C-alpha positions as CSV (number, residue, x, y, z in Angstrom):
1,M,-68.8,-26.8,9.5
2,V,-66.9,-28.1,12.7
3,V,-65.0,-30.6,10.5
4,C,-63.9,-27.8,8.3
5,E,-62.5,-25.5,11.1
6,V,-60.5,-28.6,12.2
7,D,-59.0,-29.3,9.1
8,K,-58.4,-25.7,8.6
9,I,-56.6,-25.6,12.0
10,A,-54.8,-28.7,11.3
11,S,-53.8,-27.9,7.8
12,Q,-52.0,-24.8,9.0
13,V,-50.1,-26.6,12.4
14,W,-48.5,-29.1,9.8
15,R,-47.1,-26.8,7.3
16,P,-44.0,-25.8,7.1
17,Y,-44.8,-22.1,6.0
18,P,-47.8,-20.3,6.1
19,T,-50.5,-20.7,3.1
20,N,-50.0,-17.2,1.8
21,S,-46.2,-17.6,1.4
22,R,-44.3,-18.4,-2.2
23,P,-43.6,-22.0,-3.1
24,N,-40.7,-23.7,-2.2
25,K,-38.4,-22.8,-5.4
26,F,-38.6,-19.2,-4.7
27,R,-37.7,-19.9,-0.6
28,L,-34.3,-21.6,-2.7
29,A,-33.9,-18.7,-5.0
30,G,-33.8,-16.4,-2.5
31,T,-31.2,-18.8,-0.1
32,H,-29.4,-18.9,-3.3
33,R,-29.2,-15.0,-3.9
34,I,-27.8,-14.3,-0.1
35,I,-25.0,-16.8,-0.4
36,M,-24.0,-15.4,-4.1
37,I,-23.9,-11.7,-2.6
38,A,-21.9,-13.5,0.6
39,R,-19.6,-14.6,-1.9
40,R,-19.3,-11.6,-4.1
41,N,-18.6,-9.7,-0.9
42,F,-15.9,-12.0,0.1
43,L,-14.2,-12.0,-3.4
44,I,-14.4,-7.9,-3.3
45,A,-12.8,-8.0,0.4
46,L,-10.1,-10.3,-1.2
47,S,-9.3,-8.4,-4.0
48,I,-9.1,-5.2,-2.3
49,G,-6.8,-6.7,0.4
50,I,-4.5,-8.2,-2.3
51,A,-4.6,-4.8,-4.3
52,F,-3.3,-3.2,-0.8
53,G,-1.6,-5.2,1.1
54,P,2.0,-5.9,0.9
55,V,3.2,-8.6,-1.9
56,E,5.7,-9.7,0.7
57,P,6.2,-9.5,4.3
58,T,9.0,-6.9,5.3
59,A,10.6,-5.3,8.4
60,A,10.2,-1.6,8.7
61,E,12.8,0.0,6.7
62,P,14.8,2.7,7.7
63,S,14.8,5.9,6.4
64,A,17.3,7.6,4.5
65,T,17.9,10.0,7.5
66,S,18.4,7.3,10.1
67,F,20.5,5.4,7.4
68,V,22.9,8.5,7.2
69,E,23.0,9.2,11.3
70,G,23.6,5.2,11.6
71,I,26.8,6.0,9.7
72,Y,28.0,8.7,11.7
73,A,26.9,7.5,15.2
74,P,30.3,5.8,16.0
75,Y,32.2,8.9,15.3
76,K,31.0,10.4,18.0
77,D,33.0,7.8,20.4
78,K,36.7,9.4,20.5
79,N,38.2,5.7,20.9
80,G,35.7,4.0,18.7
81,N,36.3,2.6,15.1
82,G,34.3,4.6,13.2
83,N,33.0,2.4,10.0
84,P,35.9,0.1,9.2
85,L,35.7,-0.8,5.5
86,D,37.9,-3.5,5.7
87,T,35.4,-6.5,4.6
88,D,33.7,-6.9,1.6
89,A,30.5,-7.3,3.4
90,A,31.0,-3.6,5.1
91,V,31.6,-2.2,1.8
92,K,28.3,-3.6,0.4
93,R,26.4,-2.4,3.4
94,Y,27.1,1.0,2.8
95,F,27.8,1.6,-1.0
96,E,25.4,0.7,-4.3
97,P,26.9,-2.5,-5.9
98,K,28.5,-1.0,-8.6
99,L,30.5,1.5,-6.4
100,A,31.2,-1.3,-4.1
101,T,32.6,-3.1,-6.7
102,L,34.9,-0.7,-7.4
103,I,36.4,-0.1,-3.9
104,I,36.7,-4.2,-3.5
105,K,38.3,-4.7,-6.7
106,D,40.8,-2.0,-5.8
107,R,41.2,-2.8,-2.8
108,N,41.9,-6.7,-3.6
109,K,44.3,-5.3,-7.0
110,A,46.0,-3.2,-4.1
111,A,46.7,-5.9,-1.9
112,K,48.3,-8.4,-4.3
113,R,51.0,-5.6,-5.2
114,G,51.6,-5.1,-1.3
115,D,50.4,-1.1,-1.8
116,V,47.7,1.3,-0.2
117,S,44.4,1.1,-2.1
118,T,43.1,4.4,-3.3
119,L,40.7,4.9,-0.3
120,D,43.4,5.8,1.7
121,M,41.2,7.7,4.2
122,D,37.8,7.4,5.6
123,P,35.3,8.3,2.9
124,F,32.5,9.4,5.4
125,I,34.5,12.0,7.5
126,D,37.3,12.7,4.7
127,A,40.1,12.4,6.9
128,Q,42.0,9.5,8.9
129,D,41.5,10.6,12.5
130,W,38.5,11.9,14.5
131,D,37.3,13.9,17.3
132,I,33.7,14.9,16.5
133,S,31.2,15.6,19.1
134,A,28.0,16.6,17.1
135,F,26.6,16.2,13.2
136,D,24.1,17.7,11.3
137,V,22.1,15.5,8.8
138,A,20.1,18.1,6.0
139,L,18.4,15.6,3.5
140,R,17.0,16.6,0.2
141,D,15.0,14.4,-2.1
142,T,16.4,14.7,-5.5
143,A,14.2,12.0,-7.4
144,A,12.2,9.2,-6.8
145,D,14.2,7.0,-4.4
146,K,17.3,9.0,-4.6
147,A,18.2,11.8,-2.1
148,T,21.3,13.8,-1.3
149,A,22.3,14.2,2.7
150,T,24.8,16.9,3.6
151,V,26.6,16.4,6.8
152,S,28.1,18.9,8.5
153,F,30.7,18.3,11.9
154,K,33.7,19.8,13.3
155,N,36.6,17.0,13.0
156,L,39.4,18.1,15.2
157,G,38.0,21.3,15.4
158,K,37.6,22.2,11.5
159,P,34.5,22.5,10.1
160,T,33.8,19.6,7.5
161,T,30.9,19.2,5.2
162,V,30.3,15.9,3.4
163,V,27.8,15.2,0.7
164,L,26.3,11.9,0.2
165,D,24.6,10.9,-2.9
166,L,21.8,8.2,-1.7
167,V,19.9,5.7,-3.6
168,K,17.5,3.4,-2.2
169,L,17.5,-0.2,-3.3
170,R,15.8,-3.5,-2.6
171,E,18.0,-4.1,0.4
172,G,17.6,-0.1,1.6
173,W,19.3,3.1,1.3
174,R,22.9,3.0,0.0
175,I,25.4,5.6,-0.7
176,A,25.9,6.4,-4.9
177,D,28.9,8.9,-4.2
178,I,30.7,11.0,-1.6
179,N,31.6,14.9,-2.2
180,W,34.1,16.1,-0.2
181,G,34.0,19.8,-1.6
182,R,37.0,19.0,-4.1
183,K,37.5,17.1,-7.1
184,P,37.2,14.2,-7.4
185,T,34.2,12.6,-5.8
186,L,34.4,9.3,-4.3
187,R,33.1,7.5,-7.4
188,G,35.8,9.7,-9.4
189,L,38.9,8.5,-7.6
190,F,38.1,5.2,-9.2
191,S,37.0,6.2,-12.7
192,K,40.4,7.6,-13.0
193,R,42.3,4.1,-12.7
């Protein structure tokens, strides 16, 4: 009986797991199950990250209001240049592509003729000269990726209102048309030609 007790104790010491536990094939199945659950959780997290993450890294884009305020800020300085539209890049910076093309073509044709272009004033303030101390911007969404900005200010003591039709493009907000409260609009000036 003593031998049996020793054998029993020795067999428990040398076994890698208790005698009442499952055989090895079930232990491997448990490990496999844990790996599969971890893999599934990783794939779910990855899918959620792809679905809700940005497709491409982009800088924070300005709002329509900040775009319009950026246009009018240079006019507050009496000795400033405003926003000169003397280069193609400047025109493309503010206007949507079709309107920008109309403005650039008209300017190039006028230059070839040695004439003044159709846009003979600053379209943002509806004047050639300015003395603006403050402006007010009221923005209204009109559709998905479209808005209308009504800009009110006093220029040389005269109350002026300019309405900008805005469109959001991949590059950011751009002007689709300008209405000065008289006919024609900016786009209308070039449509006549």
